[in-house]
MARBA-3410 file (N, C-alpha, C, O; in Angstrom, 1 decimal):
246
0.8,-1.2,0.0,0.0,0.0,0.0,0.9,1.2,0.0,1.9,1.2,0.6 ~ 0.5,2.3,-0.7,1.2,3.5,-0.7,1.0,4.2,0.6,0.4,3.7,1.6 ~ 1.6,5.4,0.7,1.4,6.3,1.9,-0.1,6.5,2.1,-0.9,6.5,1.2 ~ -0.4,6.7,3.4,-1.8,7.1,3.7,-2.0,8.6,3.6,-1.2,9.4,4.0 ~ -3.1,9.0,3.0,-3.4,10.4,2.7,-4.7,10.8,3.5,-5.7,10.0,3.4
-4.7,11.9,4.2,-5.9,12.5,4.7,-6.1,13.8,4.0,-5.4,14.8,4.2 ~ -7.2,13.8,3.2,-7.4,14.9,2.3,-9.0,15.2,2.3,-9.8,14.5,2.9 ~ -9.3,16.3,1.6,-10.7,16.6,1.4,-11.3,16.1,0.1,-12.5,15.9,-0.1 ~ -10.3,16.0,-0.9,-10.8,15.7,-2.3,-9.8,15.0,-3.1,-8.6,15.1,-2.8 ~ -10.2,14.2,-4.0,-9.4,13.4,-4.9,-9.7,13.9,-6.3,-10.9,13.9,-6.7
-8.6,14.2,-7.1,-8.8,14.6,-8.5,-8.3,13.5,-9.4,-7.1,13.1,-9.2 ~ -9.1,13.1,-10.3,-8.8,11.9,-11.1,-8.4,12.3,-12.6,-9.1,13.0,-13.2 ~ -7.3,11.7,-13.0,-7.0,11.7,-14.5,-7.8,10.5,-15.0,-8.2,9.6,-14.2 ~ -8.1,10.4,-16.3,-8.9,9.3,-16.8,-8.0,8.3,-17.5,-7.8,7.2,-17.1 ~ -7.4,8.8,-18.7,-6.7,7.9,-19.6,-5.5,7.3,-18.9,-4.6,8.1,-18.5
-5.4,6.0,-18.7,-4.2,5.4,-18.1,-4.4,5.3,-16.6,-3.6,4.6,-16.0 ~ -5.4,5.9,-16.0,-5.5,6.0,-14.6,-6.8,5.3,-14.1,-6.8,4.3,-13.5 ~ -8.0,5.9,-14.5,-9.2,5.2,-14.2,-9.6,4.2,-15.3,-10.3,3.2,-15.1 ~ -9.0,4.4,-16.5,-9.5,3.7,-17.7,-8.3,3.4,-18.6,-7.3,4.1,-18.6 ~ -8.5,2.4,-19.5,-7.4,2.0,-20.4,-7.2,2.9,-21.5,-8.2,3.3,-22.2
-6.0,3.3,-21.7,-5.6,4.1,-22.9,-6.0,3.4,-24.1,-6.4,4.0,-25.1 ~ -5.8,2.1,-24.2,-6.1,1.3,-25.4,-7.6,1.5,-25.8,-7.9,1.5,-27.0 ~ -8.5,1.6,-24.9,-9.9,1.8,-25.2,-10.1,3.1,-25.9,-10.8,3.2,-26.9 ~ -9.4,4.2,-25.4,-9.6,5.5,-26.0,-9.0,5.5,-27.4,-9.6,6.0,-28.4 ~ -7.8,4.9,-27.5,-7.1,4.9,-28.8,-7.8,4.0,-29.9,-7.9,4.4,-31.0
-8.2,2.8,-29.4,-8.7,1.8,-30.3,-10.2,1.9,-30.6,-10.7,1.5,-31.7 ~ -10.9,2.6,-29.7,-12.4,2.7,-29.9,-12.8,4.1,-30.1,-13.5,4.4,-31.1 ~ -12.5,5.0,-29.2,-12.9,6.4,-29.3,-12.3,7.2,-30.4,-13.0,7.9,-31.1 ~ -11.0,7.0,-30.6,-10.3,7.8,-31.7,-10.9,7.5,-33.1,-11.2,8.4,-33.8 ~ -11.0,6.2,-33.4,-11.6,5.9,-34.7,-13.0,6.4,-34.9,-13.5,6.8,-35.9
-13.8,6.3,-33.8,-15.2,6.8,-33.8,-15.2,8.3,-34.1,-16.1,8.7,-34.9 ~ -14.4,9.1,-33.5,-14.4,10.5,-33.8,-13.8,10.8,-35.2,-14.3,11.7,-35.9 ~ -12.8,10.1,-35.6,-12.2,10.3,-36.9,-13.2,10.1,-38.0,-13.2,10.9,-39.0 ~ -14.1,9.1,-37.9,-15.1,8.8,-38.9,-16.2,9.8,-39.0,-17.0,9.8,-39.9 ~ -16.3,10.7,-38.0,-17.4,11.7,-37.9,-17.0,13.2,-37.9,-17.8,14.0,-37.9
-15.7,13.4,-38.0,-15.3,14.8,-38.1,-15.9,15.5,-39.3,-16.4,16.7,-39.2 ~ -15.8,14.9,-40.5,-16.3,15.5,-41.7,-17.7,16.0,-41.6,-18.1,17.1,-42.0 ~ -18.6,15.1,-41.1,-20.0,15.4,-41.0,-20.2,16.5,-40.0,-21.1,17.4,-40.2 ~ -19.5,16.5,-38.9,-19.7,17.5,-37.9,-19.3,18.9,-38.5,-20.0,19.9,-38.3 ~ -18.2,18.9,-39.2,-17.7,20.2,-39.7,-18.6,20.7,-40.8,-18.8,21.9,-41.0
-19.2,19.8,-41.6,-20.0,20.2,-42.7,-21.4,20.6,-42.3,-22.0,21.5,-42.9 ~ -22.0,19.9,-41.3,-23.4,20.1,-40.9,-23.6,21.1,-39.8,-24.7,21.6,-39.7 ~ -22.5,21.3,-39.0,-22.8,22.1,-37.7,-21.7,23.2,-37.5,-21.4,23.6,-36.4 ~ -21.2,23.7,-38.6,-20.1,24.7,-38.5,-20.6,26.0,-37.8,-19.8,26.7,-37.3 ~ -21.9,26.2,-37.9,-22.4,27.4,-37.3,-22.8,27.3,-35.8,-23.0,28.3,-35.1
-22.8,26.1,-35.3,-23.0,25.9,-33.9,-21.9,26.6,-33.1,-20.7,26.5,-33.5 ~ -22.2,27.4,-32.1,-21.2,28.2,-31.4,-20.0,27.4,-30.9,-18.9,27.9,-31.1 ~ -20.2,26.2,-30.3,-19.1,25.5,-29.8,-18.2,25.0,-30.9,-17.0,25.0,-30.9 ~ -18.8,24.5,-32.0,-18.1,24.0,-33.2,-17.4,25.2,-33.9,-16.2,25.0,-34.2 ~ -18.0,26.3,-34.0,-17.4,27.4,-34.7,-16.2,27.9,-33.9,-15.2,28.3,-34.5
-16.3,27.9,-32.6,-15.2,28.3,-31.7,-14.0,27.4,-31.9,-12.9,27.8,-32.0 ~ -14.3,26.1,-31.9,-13.2,25.1,-32.1,-12.5,25.3,-33.5,-11.3,25.2,-33.6 ~ -13.3,25.5,-34.5,-12.8,25.7,-35.8,-11.9,27.0,-35.8,-10.8,26.9,-36.4 ~ -12.3,28.0,-35.2,-11.5,29.2,-35.1,-10.2,29.0,-34.3,-9.1,29.5,-34.7 ~ -10.3,28.1,-33.3,-9.1,27.8,-32.5,-8.1,27.0,-33.4,-6.9,27.2,-33.3
-8.6,26.1,-34.2,-7.7,25.3,-35.1,-7.0,26.2,-36.0,-5.8,26.1,-36.2 ~ -7.7,27.1,-36.6,-7.1,28.1,-37.6,-6.1,28.9,-36.9,-5.0,29.2,-37.5 ~ -6.3,29.4,-35.7,-5.4,30.2,-34.9,-4.1,29.4,-34.6,-3.0,29.9,-34.7 ~ -4.3,28.2,-34.1,-3.2,27.4,-33.6,-2.3,27.0,-34.8,-1.1,26.8,-34.6 ~ -2.8,26.9,-36.0,-2.0,26.4,-37.1,-1.7,27.6,-38.1,-1.1,27.4,-39.1
-2.1,28.8,-37.6,-1.8,30.0,-38.5,-2.4,29.8,-39.9,-1.7,30.1,-40.9 ~ -3.6,29.3,-39.9,-4.3,29.0,-41.2,-5.7,29.7,-41.2,-6.7,29.0,-41.1 ~ -5.7,31.0,-41.3,-7.0,31.7,-41.1,-8.1,31.4,-42.2,-9.2,31.6,-42.0 ~ -7.6,30.8,-43.3,-8.6,30.5,-44.4,-8.8,29.0,-44.6,-9.4,28.6,-45.6 ~ -8.4,28.2,-43.6,-8.6,26.8,-43.7,-10.1,26.4,-43.9,-10.9,26.9,-43.1
-10.4,25.6,-44.9,-11.8,25.2,-45.1,-12.0,23.9,-44.3,-11.1,23.4,-43.6 ~ -13.2,23.4,-44.4,-13.6,22.2,-43.7,-12.7,21.0,-43.9,-12.3,20.3,-43.0 ~ -12.3,20.8,-45.2,-11.5,19.7,-45.5,-10.1,19.8,-44.9,-9.5,18.9,-44.4 ~ -9.6,21.0,-44.9,-8.3,21.3,-44.3,-8.3,21.1,-42.8,-7.4,20.6,-42.1 ~ -9.4,21.6,-42.2,-9.6,21.5,-40.7,-9.6,20.0,-40.4,-9.0,19.5,-39.4
-10.4,19.2,-41.2,-10.5,17.7,-40.9,-9.1,17.1,-41.0,-8.7,16.3,-40.1 ~ -8.3,17.5,-42.0,-6.9,16.9,-42.1,-6.1,17.3,-40.9,-5.3,16.4,-40.4 ~ -6.2,18.5,-40.4,-5.4,18.9,-39.2,-5.9,18.1,-38.0,-5.0,17.6,-37.2 ~ -7.2,18.0,-37.8,-7.7,17.2,-36.7,-7.1,15.7,-36.7,-6.8,15.2,-35.7 ~ -7.1,15.1,-37.9,-6.7,13.8,-38.1,-5.2,13.7,-37.8,-4.7,12.7,-37.2
-4.4,14.7,-38.2,-3.0,14.7,-37.9,-2.7,14.8,-36.4,-1.9,14.1,-35.9 ~ -3.5,15.7,-35.8,-3.4,15.8,-34.3,-3.8,14.5,-33.6,-3.2,14.1,-32.6 ~ -4.8,13.8,-34.2,-5.2,12.5,-33.6,-4.1,11.5,-33.7,-3.8,10.8,-32.8 ~ -3.4,11.5,-34.9,-2.3,10.5,-35.1,-1.2,10.8,-34.1,-0.5,9.9,-33.7 ~ -1.0,12.1,-33.8,0.1,12.5,-32.9,-0.3,12.4,-31.4,0.5,12.7,-30.6
-1.6,12.1,-31.2,-2.1,12.1,-29.8,-1.9,13.5,-29.2,-1.6,13.6,-28.0 ~ -2.1,14.6,-30.0,-1.9,15.9,-29.4,-3.1,16.2,-28.5,-4.3,15.8,-28.8 ~ -2.8,16.9,-27.4,-3.9,17.3,-26.5,-4.4,18.7,-26.8,-4.6,19.5,-25.9 ~ -4.6,19.0,-28.1,-5.1,20.3,-28.5,-6.5,20.5,-28.1,-7.4,19.7,-28.3 ~ -6.8,21.7,-27.5,-8.1,21.9,-27.0,-9.3,21.8,-28.0,-10.3,21.2,-27.8
-9.1,22.4,-29.2,-10.2,22.3,-30.2,-10.4,20.8,-30.7,-11.6,20.5,-30.9 ~ -9.4,20.1,-30.7,-9.6,18.6,-31.1,-10.4,18.0,-30.0,-11.3,17.2,-30.3 ~ -10.0,18.2,-28.7,-10.8,17.6,-27.6,-12.2,18.1,-27.6,-13.1,17.3,-27.2 ~ -12.4,19.3,-27.9,-13.8,19.8,-27.9,-14.6,19.1,-28.9,-15.8,18.7,-28.6 ~ -14.2,19.0,-30.1,-14.9,18.3,-31.2,-15.1,16.8,-30.9,-16.1,16.3,-31.2
-14.0,16.2,-30.4,-14.2,14.8,-30.0,-15.2,14.7,-28.9,-16.0,13.7,-29.0 ~ -15.2,15.6,-28.0,-16.2,15.5,-26.9,-17.7,15.6,-27.4,-18.5,14.8,-26.9 ~ -17.9,16.4,-28.4,-19.3,16.5,-29.0,-19.6,15.2,-29.6,-20.7,14.6,-29.4 ~ -18.7,14.6,-30.4,-19.0,13.3,-31.1,-19.1,12.2,-30.1,-20.1,11.4,-30.3 ~ -18.3,12.1,-29.2,-18.4,11.0,-28.2,-19.6,11.1,-27.3,-20.3,10.1,-27.1
-20.0,12.4,-26.9,-21.2,12.5,-26.1,-22.4,12.0,-26.8,-23.2,11.3,-26.2 ~ -22.5,12.3,-28.1,-23.6,11.9,-28.9,-23.6,10.4,-29.1,-24.6,9.7,-29.1 ~ -22.4,9.8,-29.2,-22.2,8.4,-29.4,-22.6,7.6,-28.1,-23.3,6.6,-28.2 ~ -22.2,8.2,-26.9,-22.6,7.6,-25.7,-24.1,7.7,-25.5,-24.8,6.7,-25.1 ~ -24.7,8.8,-25.9,-26.2,9.0,-25.7,-26.9,8.1,-26.6,-28.0,7.6,-26.2
-26.4,7.8,-27.8,-27.1,6.9,-28.7,-26.9,5.4,-28.3,-27.6,4.5,-28.8 ~ -26.0,5.1,-27.4,-25.7,3.8,-27.0,-24.7,3.1,-27.9,-24.4,1.9,-27.8 ~ -24.1,3.9,-28.8,-23.0,3.4,-29.7,-21.8,3.0,-28.8,-21.0,2.1,-29.2 ~ -21.6,3.8,-27.8,-20.4,3.7,-26.9,-20.7,3.4,-25.5,-21.7,4.0,-25.0 ~ -19.9,2.6,-24.8,-20.0,2.5,-23.4,-18.5,2.6,-22.9,-17.6,2.0,-23.4
-18.4,3.4,-21.8,-17.0,3.8,-21.4,-16.4,2.6,-20.7,-17.0,1.6,-20.4 ~ -15.1,2.7,-20.4,-14.3,1.7,-19.8,-13.7,2.2,-18.5,-13.2,3.3,-18.4 ~ -13.8,1.3,-17.4,-13.1,1.6,-16.1,-12.4,0.3,-15.7,-13.0,-0.8,-15.9 ~ -11.2,0.5,-15.2,-10.6,-0.7,-14.6,-11.4,-1.2,-13.4,-12.1,-0.4,-12.7 ~ -11.3,-2.5,-13.2,-12.2,-3.1,-12.2,-12.1,-2.6,-10.8,-13.0,-2.6,-10.0
-10.9,-2.1,-10.4,-10.7,-1.6,-9.1,-11.2,-0.2,-8.9,-11.2,0.3,-7.7 ~ -11.6,0.5,-9.9,-11.8,2.0,-9.9,-13.2,2.3,-9.2,-13.3,3.0,-8.3 ~ -14.3,1.7,-9.8,-15.6,2.1,-9.4,-15.8,1.8,-7.9,-16.4,2.6,-7.2 ~ -15.5,0.6,-7.4,-15.6,0.4,-5.9,-14.9,1.4,-5.1,-15.4,1.8,-4.1 ~ -13.7,1.8,-5.5,-12.9,2.8,-4.8,-13.6,4.1,-4.8,-13.7,4.8,-3.8
-14.1,4.5,-6.0,-14.8,5.8,-6.1,-16.0,5.8,-5.2,-16.3,6.9,-4.5 ~ -16.8,4.8,-5.2,-18.0,4.7,-4.3,-17.6,4.8,-2.9,-18.3,5.4,-2.1 ~ -16.6,4.1,-2.5,-16.2,4.1,-1.1,-15.6,5.4,-0.6,-16.0,5.9,0.4 ~ -14.9,6.1,-1.5,-14.3,7.4,-1.2,-15.5,8.4,-1.0,-15.5,9.2,-0.1 ~ -16.4,8.3,-2.0,-17.6,9.3,-1.9,-18.4,9.0,-0.7,-18.8,10.0,0.0
-18.6,7.8,-0.3,-19.3,7.5,0.9,-18.6,8.0,2.2,-19.2,8.3,3.2 ~ -17.3,8.0,2.1,-16.5,8.4,3.2,-16.4,9.9,3.4,-15.8,10.4,4.3 ~ -17.0,10.6,2.4,-17.1,12.1,2.6,-16.1,12.8,1.7,-16.0,14.0,1.8 ~ -15.3,12.1,0.9,-14.4,12.7,0.0,-15.1,13.3,-1.2,-16.0,12.7,-1.8 ~ -14.7,14.5,-1.6,-15.2,15.0,-2.9,-14.3,14.5,-4.0,-13.1,14.4,-3.9
-14.9,14.2,-5.1,-14.2,13.6,-6.3,-14.3,14.6,-7.5,-15.4,15.1,-7.8 ~ -13.2,14.9,-8.1,-13.2,15.7,-9.3,-12.4,15.0,-10.4,-11.7,14.0,-10.1 ~ -12.7,15.4,-11.6,-12.0,14.9,-12.8,-11.2,16.0,-13.4,-11.7,17.1,-13.6 ~ -9.9,15.7,-13.8,-9.1,16.6,-14.6,-8.5,15.8,-15.7,-7.5,15.1,-15.5 ~ -9.0,16.0,-16.9,-8.5,15.2,-18.0,-8.3,16.1,-19.2,-8.9,17.2,-19.3
-7.5,15.7,-20.2,-7.3,16.4,-21.4,-8.5,16.3,-22.3,-8.7,17.1,-23.2 ~ -9.3,15.3,-22.1,-10.6,15.2,-22.8,-11.5,16.3,-22.3,-11.5,16.7,-21.1 ~ -12.4,16.8,-23.2,-13.3,17.9,-22.8,-14.2,17.6,-21.7,-14.5,16.4,-21.4 ~ -14.8,18.6,-21.1,-15.8,18.4,-20.0,-16.9,17.6,-20.6,-17.5,16.7,-19.9 ~ -17.4,17.9,-21.8,-18.5,17.2,-22.4,-18.2,15.7,-22.5,-19.0,14.9,-22.2
-16.9,15.4,-22.9,-16.5,14.0,-23.0,-16.5,13.3,-21.7,-16.9,12.1,-21.5 ~ -16.0,14.0,-20.7,-15.9,13.5,-19.3,-17.3,13.2,-18.8,-17.5,12.1,-18.2 ~ -18.2,14.1,-19.0,-19.6,13.9,-18.5,-20.2,12.7,-19.2,-20.8,11.9,-18.5 ~ -20.0,12.5,-20.4,-20.6,11.4,-21.1,-19.9,10.1,-20.7,-20.5,9.0,-20.5 ~ -18.6,10.2,-20.4,-17.8,9.0,-20.0,-18.3,8.5,-18.6,-18.6,7.3,-18.5
-18.5,9.4,-17.7,-19.0,8.9,-16.4,-20.5,8.6,-16.3,-20.9,7.8,-15.5 ~ -21.2,9.2,-17.2,-22.7,8.9,-17.3,-22.9,7.5,-17.9,-23.9,6.8,-17.6 ~ -22.0,7.1,-18.8,-22.3,5.9,-19.6,-21.3,4.8,-19.3,-20.8,4.1,-20.2 ~ -21.1,4.5,-18.0,-20.2,3.5,-17.6,-20.9,2.1,-17.7,-22.1,2.1,-17.7 ~ -20.1,1.0,-17.7,-20.7,-0.3,-17.7,-21.6,-0.6,-16.4,-22.4,-1.4,-16.3
-21.3,0.2,-15.3,-22.0,0.1,-14.1,-23.0,1.2,-13.9,-23.4,1.5,-12.7 ~ -23.4,1.8,-15.0,-24.5,2.9,-14.9,-23.9,4.3,-14.7,-22.7,4.5,-14.9 ~ -24.7,5.2,-14.3,-24.3,6.6,-14.2,-23.5,6.8,-13.0,-24.0,6.7,-11.9 ~ -22.2,7.2,-13.2,-21.4,7.5,-12.0,-21.2,9.0,-11.8,-20.5,9.4,-10.9 ~ -21.9,9.8,-12.6,-21.7,11.2,-12.5,-22.1,11.8,-11.1,-21.5,12.7,-10.7
-23.1,11.2,-10.4,-23.5,11.7,-9.1,-22.3,11.6,-8.1,-22.3,12.3,-7.1 ~ -21.3,10.8,-8.4,-20.2,10.7,-7.5,-19.2,11.8,-7.6,-18.3,12.1,-6.8 ~ -19.3,12.6,-8.7,-18.3,13.6,-9.1,-18.8,15.0,-8.8,-19.9,15.4,-9.2 ~ -18.0,15.8,-8.2,-18.4,17.2,-7.8,-18.0,18.2,-8.8,-18.5,19.3,-8.8 ~ -17.1,17.9,-9.8,-16.7,18.8,-10.8,-15.8,18.2,-11.8,-15.2,17.2,-11.6
-15.8,18.8,-13.0,-15.1,18.4,-14.2,-14.2,19.5,-14.7,-14.6,20.6,-14.8 ~ -12.9,19.1,-14.9,-11.9,20.1,-15.4,-11.2,19.6,-16.6,-10.8,18.4,-16.7 ~ -10.9,20.5,-17.6,-10.2,20.1,-18.8,-9.2,21.2,-19.1,-8.9,22.1,-18.3 ~ -8.5,21.1,-20.3,-7.5,22.0,-20.6,-8.0,23.4,-21.0,-7.3,24.4,-21.1 ~ -9.3,23.5,-21.2,-9.9,24.8,-21.5,-10.3,25.6,-20.2,-10.0,26.7,-20.1
-10.9,24.9,-19.3,-11.4,25.6,-18.1,-10.3,25.6,-17.0,-10.5,26.3,-16.0 ~ -9.3,24.8,-17.1,-8.2,24.7,-16.1,-6.9,25.1,-16.6,-6.1,25.8,-16.0 ~ -6.6,24.6,-17.9,-5.3,24.9,-18.5,-4.5,23.6,-18.7,-5.0,22.5,-18.4 ~ -3.3,23.7,-19.3,-2.5,22.5,-19.6,-2.2,21.7,-18.4,-1.9,22.2,-17.3 ~ -2.1,20.4,-18.6,-2.0,19.5,-17.4,-0.6,19.4,-16.8,-0.5,18.8,-15.8
0.4,19.9,-17.5,1.7,19.8,-17.0,2.2,21.2,-16.5,3.4,21.4,-16.4 ~ 1.3,22.1,-16.2,1.6,23.4,-15.7,1.0,23.6,-14.3,-0.2,23.4,-14.1 ~ 1.8,23.9,-13.3,1.3,24.1,-11.9,0.2,25.0,-11.8,-0.7,24.8,-11.0 ~ 0.2,26.1,-12.6,-0.9,27.1,-12.5,-2.3,26.5,-12.7,-3.2,26.9,-12.2 ~ -2.4,25.4,-13.6,-3.6,24.8,-13.8,-4.2,24.1,-12.5,-5.4,24.2,-12.3
-3.3,23.6,-11.7,-3.7,23.0,-10.5,-4.0,24.0,-9.4,-4.9,23.8,-8.6 ~ -3.4,25.1,-9.5,-3.8,26.2,-8.6,-5.1,26.7,-8.9,-5.9,27.1,-8.0 ~ -5.4,26.8,-10.2,-6.7,27.2,-10.7,-7.8,26.3,-10.2,-8.9,26.7,-9.8 ~ -7.6,25.0,-10.3,-8.6,24.0,-9.8,-8.8,24.1,-8.3,-9.9,24.0,-7.8 ~ -7.7,24.3,-7.6,-7.8,24.4,-6.1,-8.7,25.6,-5.8,-9.6,25.5,-4.9
-8.5,26.7,-6.5,-9.3,27.9,-6.2,-10.7,27.7,-6.6,-11.6,28.1,-5.9 ~ -11.0,27.0,-7.7,-12.3,26.8,-8.1,-13.1,25.9,-7.2,-14.3,26.0,-7.0 ~ -12.4,24.9,-6.7,-13.1,23.9,-5.8,-13.2,24.4,-4.4,-14.0,23.9,-3.6 ~ -12.4,25.4,-4.0,-12.4,25.9,-2.7,-11.7,25.0,-1.7,-11.8,25.2,-0.5 ~ -10.9,24.1,-2.2,-10.2,23.1,-1.3,-8.7,23.6,-1.3,-8.1,23.9,-2.3
-8.2,23.6,-0.1,-6.8,24.0,0.1,-5.9,23.0,-0.7,-6.1,21.8,-0.6 ~ -4.8,23.5,-1.3,-4.0,22.6,-2.1,-3.5,21.4,-1.3,-3.4,20.3,-1.8 ~ -3.1,21.6,0.0,-2.6,20.5,0.8,-3.6,19.5,1.2,-3.3,18.5,1.8 ~ -4.9,19.8,0.8,-6.0,18.8,1.0,-6.5,18.2,-0.3,-7.6,17.6,-0.3 ~ -5.7,18.3,-1.3,-6.1,17.8,-2.6,-5.1,16.6,-3.0,-3.9,16.8,-2.8
-5.6,15.5,-3.5,-4.8,14.4,-4.0,-5.1,14.2,-5.4,-6.2,14.0,-5.8 ~ -4.0,14.2,-6.2,-4.2,13.9,-7.7,-3.7,12.5,-8.0,-2.6,12.1,-7.6 ~ -4.4,11.8,-8.8,-4.1,10.5,-9.3,-3.9,10.5,-10.8,-4.8,10.9,-11.6 ~ -2.7,10.2,-11.3,-2.4,10.2,-12.7,-1.3,9.2,-13.0,-0.5,8.8,-12.1 ~ -1.2,8.8,-14.3,-0.1,7.9,-14.7,1.0,8.7,-15.3,2.0,8.1,-15.7
0.9,10.0,-15.5,1.9,10.8,-16.2,2.8,11.6,-15.2,2.3,12.5,-14.5 ~ 4.1,11.3,-15.3,5.0,12.0,-14.3,5.0,13.5,-14.4,5.0,14.2,-13.3 ~ 4.9,14.1,-15.6,4.9,15.5,-15.7,3.6,16.2,-15.1,3.7,17.3,-14.5 ~ 2.5,15.5,-15.1,1.3,16.0,-14.4,1.5,15.9,-12.9,1.1,16.8,-12.2 ~ 2.0,14.8,-12.4,2.2,14.6,-11.0,3.2,15.7,-10.5,2.9,16.3,-9.4
4.2,16.0,-11.2,5.2,17.0,-10.9,4.5,18.4,-10.8,4.7,19.1,-9.8 ~ 3.6,18.7,-11.7,2.9,20.0,-11.7,2.0,20.1,-10.5,1.9,21.2,-9.9 ~ 1.3,19.0,-10.2,0.4,19.0,-9.1,1.1,19.3,-7.8,0.7,20.1,-6.9 ~ 2.2,18.6,-7.6,3.0,18.7,-6.4,3.6,20.1,-6.3,3.7,20.7,-5.2 ~ 4.0,20.7,-7.4,4.6,22.0,-7.5,3.5,23.1,-7.0,3.8,24.1,-6.5
2.2,22.7,-7.2,1.1,23.6,-6.8,0.7,23.3,-5.3,-0.3,23.9,-4.9 ~ 1.4,22.4,-4.7,1.1,22.2,-3.3,0.2,21.0,-3.0,-0.2,20.8,-1.9 ~ -0.1,20.2,-4.0,-1.0,19.1,-3.9,-0.2,17.8,-3.4,1.0,17.8,-3.5 ~ -0.9,16.8,-3.0,-0.4,15.5,-2.9,-0.6,14.8,-4.2,-1.5,15.2,-5.0 ~ 0.2,13.7,-4.5,0.0,13.0,-5.8,0.4,11.6,-5.6,1.4,11.2,-4.9
-0.3,10.7,-6.4,0.1,9.3,-6.5,0.1,9.0,-8.0,-0.8,9.2,-8.7 ~ 1.2,8.3,-8.4,1.4,7.8,-9.7,0.7,6.5,-9.9,1.1,5.5,-9.1 ~ -0.2,6.3,-10.8,-0.9,5.0,-11.0,-0.2,4.3,-12.1,-0.2,4.8,-13.2 ~ 0.4,3.2,-11.8,1.2,2.4,-12.8,0.5,1.1,-13.1,0.4,0.2,-12.3 ~ -0.1,1.0,-14.3,-0.8,-0.2,-14.7,-0.1,-0.9,-15.8,0.3,-0.2,-16.8
0.2,-2.2,-15.7,0.9,-2.8,-16.8,0.1,-2.7,-18.2,-1.1,-2.8,-18.3 ~ 0.9,-2.4,-19.2,0.3,-2.2,-20.5,0.1,-0.8,-20.9,-0.2,-0.5,-22.0 ~ 0.1,0.1,-19.9,-0.2,1.5,-20.2,1.1,2.2,-20.7,2.2,1.8,-20.3 ~ 1.0,3.3,-21.5,2.1,3.9,-22.1,3.2,4.3,-21.2,4.4,4.3,-21.5 ~ 2.9,4.8,-19.9,3.9,5.3,-19.0,4.3,4.3,-18.0,5.1,4.7,-17.0
3.9,3.1,-18.1,4.3,2.1,-17.1,5.8,1.9,-16.9,6.3,2.0,-15.8 ~ 6.5,1.7,-18.1,7.9,1.5,-18.0,8.7,2.7,-17.5,9.7,2.6,-16.9 ~ 8.2,3.9,-17.8,8.8,5.1,-17.4,8.8,5.3,-15.9,9.7,5.9,-15.3 ~ 7.7,4.8,-15.3,7.6,5.0,-13.8,7.1,6.3,-13.5,6.7,7.1,-14.4 ~ 7.1,6.6,-12.2,6.4,7.9,-11.7,7.4,8.8,-11.0,7.0,9.6,-10.2
8.7,8.6,-11.2,9.7,9.4,-10.6,9.7,9.1,-9.1,9.7,8.0,-8.6 ~ 9.8,10.2,-8.3,9.9,10.0,-6.8,8.6,10.2,-6.1,8.5,10.3,-4.9 ~ 7.5,10.1,-6.9,6.1,10.1,-6.4,5.7,8.8,-5.8,6.2,7.7,-6.2 ~ 4.8,8.8,-4.8,4.2,7.5,-4.4,3.5,6.9,-5.6,3.0,7.6,-6.4 ~ 3.5,5.6,-5.6,2.9,4.9,-6.7,2.0,3.8,-6.3,2.1,3.2,-5.1
1.0,3.4,-7.1,0.1,2.3,-6.9,-0.2,1.6,-8.2,-0.3,2.3,-9.2 ~ -0.5,0.3,-8.1,-0.9,-0.4,-9.3,-2.3,-0.5,-9.5,-2.8,-0.9,-10.5 ~ -3.1,-0.1,-8.5,-4.6,-0.1,-8.5,-5.1,0.9,-7.4,-4.3,1.2,-6.5 ~ -6.3,1.3,-7.6,-6.9,2.2,-6.6,-7.0,1.6,-5.2,-6.9,2.3,-4.2 ~ -7.2,0.3,-5.1,-7.3,-0.3,-3.8,-6.0,-0.4,-3.0,-6.0,-0.9,-1.9
-4.9,0.1,-3.6,-3.6,0.1,-3.0,-3.4,1.5,-2.4,-2.4,1.8,-1.7 ~ -4.3,2.4,-2.6,-4.2,3.8,-2.1,-5.0,4.0,-0.9,-6.2,3.9,-0.9 ~ -4.3,4.4,0.2,-5.0,4.7,1.4,-5.5,6.1,1.6,-4.6,7.0,1.7 ~ -6.8,6.4,1.6,-7.3,7.7,1.6,-8.3,7.8,2.7,-9.3,7.0,2.7 ~ -8.2,8.8,3.5,-9.3,9.1,4.5,-9.7,10.6,4.4,-8.9,11.4,4.1
-11.0,10.8,4.5,-11.5,12.2,4.5,-11.0,12.9,5.7,-11.2,12.4,6.8 ~ -10.5,14.1,5.5,-10.1,14.9,6.7,-11.3,15.5,7.4,-11.2,16.0,8.5 ~ -12.5,15.3,6.8,-13.7,15.7,7.4,-14.4,14.6,8.2,-15.4,14.8,8.9 ~ -13.8,13.4,8.2,-14.4,12.3,8.9,-14.1,12.4,10.4,-13.1,13.1,10.8 ~ -14.9,11.8,11.2,-14.6,11.8,12.7,-13.3,11.3,13.0,-12.8,10.4,12.3
-12.6,11.8,14.0,-11.2,11.3,14.3,-11.1,9.8,14.5,-10.1,9.3,14.1 ~ -12.1,9.2,15.1,-12.0,7.7,15.3,-12.0,7.0,14.0,-11.4,5.9,13.9 ~ -12.6,7.5,13.0,-12.6,6.9,11.6,-11.2,7.1,11.0,-10.7,6.2,10.4 ~ -10.6,8.3,11.2,-9.4,8.6,10.6,-8.2,7.8,11.2,-7.2,7.5,10.6 ~ -8.4,7.4,12.5,-7.4,6.6,13.2,-7.5,5.1,12.9,-6.6,4.4,13.4
-8.5,4.7,12.2,-8.6,3.3,12.0,-7.6,2.8,11.0,-7.5,1.6,10.6
END
């Protein structure tokens, strides 16, 4: 078991932490790739889509890029696994609709949902901070194999409303938004750069190392590590003292 943590809230990464990266890459990425063209052609005037298109043009210095060029850029970013905000926004729209239609069901490692339910019951607040858009996160937790898990979650953060995941300022922003002191926040992620940024912002952090995940061999540096959520000891700092001492 890793070190024991007494905190008010746990912030969760998704890909490689709660859920298999392979599912995202092998199922969700192709699903979005096959639907970019239709989304850009049919809904370019939707405010969220229009904003994402403008962001793509700005990021690539291509002010006159048409729908076909935008699609090509999105697919290139997809191949590179770029965490570009407009890509994640458009993927989030497509995935949300896919989950709503029943085309998609999200993936969680077997140890995750029991831990989330236990932590929630113990009085811990749970948040998500993922490079996937808030819309995608909402759909992901709503459409799990074990039903709607969204009631367990107090808030959702992405690279648009919080900032890049390897910058300490993003974690300071989340702490401020949640109203939780940084020293009372615990971040779970498989990516060392994200763990470093969280600790630099005054958070606690645990590196989740799951065999087969992209960052498994790299390790988590000098951070505490766990192979599964049931190896992480967490107690709510709001629990009665007799519960915390157990």
